[in-house]
C-alpha positions in Angstrom: -33.6 0.8 76.4 -32.9 3.4 73.9 -33.5 1.6 70.4 -32.9 4.7 68.2 -29.2 4.0 67.8 -29.9 0.4 66.6 -32.4 1.6 64.1 -30.1 4.3 62.8 -27.3 1.7 62.4 -29.7 0.2 59.6 -28.8 2.4 56.5 -31.6 4.0 54.5 -33.0 1.8 51.7 -32.2 -1.8 51.5 -29.3 -3.8 53.5 -28.7 -7.4 54.6 -28.2 -8.3 58.2 -28.0 -11.8 60.1 -30.4 -12.5 62.9 -30.9 -15.8 64.8 -28.4 -17.4 62.3 -30.5 -16.3 59.2 -30.0 -13.8 56.6 -32.7 -10.9 56.4 -33.2 -8.4 53.8 -34.1 -5.0 55.7 -35.6 -1.9 54.1 -35.6 1.4 56.3 -37.5 4.3 55.1 -37.5 7.7 57.0 -40.3 10.2 56.8 -40.9 13.7 58.2 -37.3 14.5 58.5 -36.6 11.2 60.3 -39.4 11.6 62.9 -41.1 8.7 61.5 -39.2 5.6 60.8 -40.5 2.4 58.9 -38.5 -0.8 59.0 -39.4 -4.3 57.3 -36.9 -7.1 57.6 -37.8 -10.4 55.8 -35.8 -13.6 56.0 -34.2 -14.4 52.6 -35.4 -17.8 51.7 -37.7 -18.1 54.6 -41.2 -16.9 56.1 -39.9 -14.9 59.1 -40.1 -11.1 59.4 -39.9 -8.2 61.6 -41.9 -5.1 60.9 -42.3 -1.9 62.9 -42.9 2.0 62.7 -41.0 4.3 65.1 -42.2 7.8 65.9 -40.4 10.8 67.5 -43.2 12.9 69.0 -43.4 15.8 71.3 -44.7 13.7 74.1 -42.1 11.0 73.6 -41.0 8.3 71.3 -43.2 5.4 70.2 -42.6 2.0 68.9 -45.3 0.4 66.9 -44.8 -3.1 65.8 -46.6 -4.4 62.9 -48.6 -7.6 63.7 -46.2 -8.9 66.1 -45.2 -8.5 69.9 -42.9 -5.7 70.7 -40.5 -8.1 72.5 -39.8 -9.5 68.9 -38.9 -6.2 67.7 -36.7 -5.4 70.5 -35.0 -8.8 70.5 -34.2 -8.1 66.6 -33.0 -4.8 67.3 -30.6 -5.9 70.0 -29.2 -8.9 68.2 -29.2 -8.3 64.4 -25.6 -7.9 62.9 -23.8 -7.0 59.9 -21.4 -9.6 58.3 
């Protein structure tokens, strides 16, 4: 699965999305001309979050979840939606 399009659908800065019937505030920050991306999504009024870094390197792309399984990050990227 190519997750980069799902990451790029999230605008730079802050936005709100729905995931698993809950509203999340999402912050996306790009570094190094877009070769490094940090995403932090936090449930509004709750305690769930999704956090990861994504790196585009000469050897390939790397997804680095922060304090959670990679499957949770991939599920979020496949299922978040704008309303």
